[in-house]
KOLKOL-276039 format. One record per atom (N, C-alpha, C, O): residue in three letters; y, x, z. Coordinates in pm, whole numbers, plus 32768, in hexadecimal, padded with zeros to 4 digits. Example, Ala and Ser with C-alpha at 12.3 -4.5 7.8 and 13.67 -1.06 7.14 Angstrom:
BEGIN
ala7DC78527830C
ala7E3E84CE830C
ala7EB68528830C
ala7EB48590834E
ser7F1F850582C4
ser7F96855782CA
ser8003850A8313
ser8072853D8324
***
This chain:
BEGIN
unk7F8B80558000
unk800080008000
unk807C805A8000
unk807D80C4803F
unk80E180307FBA
unk815A80817FB1
unk81A680818035
unk81A3801F8080
unk81E980ED8051
unk823380FB80CE
unk829D808F80DB
unk82B3805B8148
unk82E0806E806D
unk834980078071
unk830F7F81809D
unk834C7F3A80ED
unk829B7F5E806A
unk825A7EDF8090
unk82357EE08124
unk82477E7B8169
unk82017F508154
unk81E07F5A81E2
unk825B7F4B823A
unk82577F0882A1
unk82C87F898211
unk83447F7E825E
unk83757EEE8261
unk83A57EC082C9
unk83697EA681F2
unk838F7E1881EF
unk83377DC6824C
unk83697D6D8292
unk82B67DE3824E
unk82597D9D82A7
unk827E7DB48339
unk827E7D57838A
unk829D7E308359
unk82C37E5283E3
unk83427E08840B
unk83497DCE8477
unk83A67E0A83B5
unk84257DC483D3
unk840E7D2E83E5
unk84487CF1843F
unk83BA7CF48391
unk839E7C65839B
unk83587C44841E
unk837C7BE38460
unk82F57C948444
unk82B07C7C84C2
unk830E7C908539
unk83057C47859C
unk83677CF28531
unk83C77D07859D
unk84287C9185A8
unk844A7C688617
unk84547C5B8538
unk84AC7BE6853B
unk84647B6D8576
unk849C7B2385C7
unk83E77B5B854F
unk83967AED8583
unk838A7AF9861B
unk839C7A988664
unk836D7B728649
unk83627B8C86D9
unk83E67B708720
unk83E87B31878A
unk84547B9F86E8
unk84D77B918728
unk85047AFF872D
unk853C7AD48792
unk84ED7AB586C3
unk851C7A2A86BD
unk84CE79D1871E
unk8509797C8761
unk844B79E48726
unk83F6798B8776
unk83C779C987F9
unk836C79948839
unk84037A388822
unk83D97A818899
unk83CB7A278914
unk83667A2E895A
unk842D79D3892D
unk842C798089A6
unk83C5791089A1
unk83A578D78A09
unk839278F0892D
unk83327883891F
unk82A278B18916
unk8246785F8911
unk828D79348915
unk8207796788FD
unk81C17991897D
unk81FF79BB89DF
unk813F79858978
unk80E779B289E2
unk80E77A4B89E7
unk80FB7A8C8981
unk80D07A838A5B
unk80D07B158A69
unk80667B578A11
unk807C7BC589DD
unk7FF37B168A01
unk7F8A7B5189AD
unk7FB27B55891A
unk7F8F7BB388D3
unk7FFA7AF088ED
unk80297AED8862
unk80927B5A884D
unk80917BA087E8
unk80EC7B6988AD
unk81517BD488A4
unk810E7C5D88A4
unk81377CB68859
unk80A97C6E88F7
unk80627CEE88FB
unk801D7D0A8876
unk801D7D7C8848
unk7FE37CA48839
unk7FA17CB787B8
unk80067CDA874C
unk7FED7D3286FA
unk80777C95874B
unk80E07CB686EA
unk81107D4586FC
unk81217D8E869A
unk81247D6E8777
unk814E7DF88792
unk80E67E5C8762
unk81087EC48729
unk80677E3D877A
unk7FFB7E97874F
unk7FF67EA486B7
unk7FE37F118682
unk80077E348672
unk80057E3685DF
unk807C7E8385AA
unk806E7ED68550
unk80F27E6A85E0
unk816B7EB185B5
unk815B7F4785CC
unk817B7F988575
unk81297F6A8640
unk81137FF78660
unk80AD80368601
unk80C080A785D3
unk80437FEE85E5
unk7FDD80218588
unk8013803684FC
unk7FF4809984BB
unk80657FD784CD
unk80A07FE58448
unk8100805C8442
unk810880A283DD
unk8149807184AF
unk81A380E584B2
unk8153816784AE
unk817E81C8846F
unk80E0816A84F0
unk808A81E184EC
unk805481F98460
unk8048826B8434
unk8035818D8419
unk8004819A8390
unk806E81DD833A
unk804E823582EA
unk80EC81B58349
unk815881F282FD
unk816882858321
unk817682DA82CA
unk816782A183A3
unk817F832A83D2
unk810D838A83B1
unk812583FE838F
unk8093835B83BB
unk802083B483B2
unk7FC7839B8339
unk7F5F83DB832A
unk7FEE833E82E4
unk7F9F831E826D
unk7F0E83008292
unk7EB1833D825D
unk7EFD829F82EE
unk7E778278831B
unk7E27823E82A7
unk7E5E8225823B
unk7DA9822982BC
unk7D4E81FD8253
unk7D68816C822B
unk7DA6811F8274
unk7D36814981B5
unk7D4180C08181
unk7CF2805E81D7
unk7D177FE981E3
unk7C84808D8213
unk7C3280378269
unk7C84800A82E1
unk7C837F948304
unk7CCB80668320
unk7D1E80438392
unk7D8F7FE68366
unk7DB17F8983AF
unk7DC77FFD82F3
unk7E327FA882C0
unk7DFF7F1A82A9
unk7E457EBA82C8
unk7D887F0D8274
unk7D4D7E898260
unk7D367E4182E3
unk7D507DC982EE
unk7D077E8B8346
unk7CF17E5183CB
unk7D757E238408
unk7D7C7DB78442
unk7DDC7E7583FC
unk7E607E508430
unk7E987DD783E6
unk7ED97D828423
unk7E807DCF8365
unk7EAD7D5B8318
unk7E6E7CDB834A
unk7EB27C758357
unk7DEE7CE08365
unk7DA77C6B839A
unk7DDE7C458423
unk7DF47BD08440
unk7DF37CA98478
unk7E2B7C8F84FC
unk7EB77C5584F3
unk7EDB7BFD8542
unk7F067C838494
unk7F8E7C4E8481
unk7F897BBC8459
unk7FD67B6A848D
unk7F307B9A83FE
unk7F237B0E83D3
unk7EF77AB68446
unk7F287A468455
unk7E9A7AE78498
unk7E6D7A9A850C
unk7EDE7A878570
unk7EEC7A1B85AA
unk7F2E7AEE8586
unk7F9F7AE385E3
unk80077A8085AF
unk803D7A3085FB
unk80237A85852E
unk80827A2684F3
unk804D79988501
unk809A793B851D
unk7FCC798684EE
unk7F8F790384FF
unk7FA178CF858D
unk7FBF785A85A1
unk7F8E792685F0
unk7FA278FF867C
unk803278D88696
unk804C787586DB
unk809079248661
unk811E79058675
unk813F787D8639
unk817F782B867A
unk8113786685C0
unk813077E6857E
unk80F2777385CD
unk8132770B85E0
unk8079778585FA
unk8035771D8647
unk807F76FF86C9
unk8097768B86E9
unk80A377678713
unk80EA77538791
unk81717712877E
unk819676B787C7
unk81BC7741871C
unk8242770B8704
unk823B767A86D6
unk828A76278703
unk81DD765B867E
unk81D375D2864E
unk81A3757486BE
unk81CD750186C4
unk814B75A58715
unk811F75538788
unk8193753987E8
unk81A074CA881C
unk81E7759E87FF
unk825A758C8856
unk82BD7528881B
unk82F574D68863
unk82D175318799
unk832E74D28758
unk82F974448760
unk834673E68772
unk827474338752
unk823873B0875E
unk8249737787EC
unk8261730087FD
unk823B73CC884E
unk824B73A188D8
unk82DA737988F8
unk82F27324894E
unk833973B788B4
unk83C6739C88CF
unk83F7731C888C
unk846572EE88A9
unk83A872E28836
unk83D2726787F1
unk83CF71F1884D
unk83F071818824
***
């Protein structure tokens, strides 16, 4: 994956974390932090494609959790 694409992914995950920080469970925040940290290591150390694929899957799962939690909170507030 190109470095520019990885940097965009990192920025997007950081924005997601920052916007919904107060609404997220500690485990979701920890997972987001772990994924962001892992992606930064990939950029810095040119980690393997296998690790990048694993981080991509973890990122998608974390985004899914954020969307689920935020949408459940919005439903409760109605």
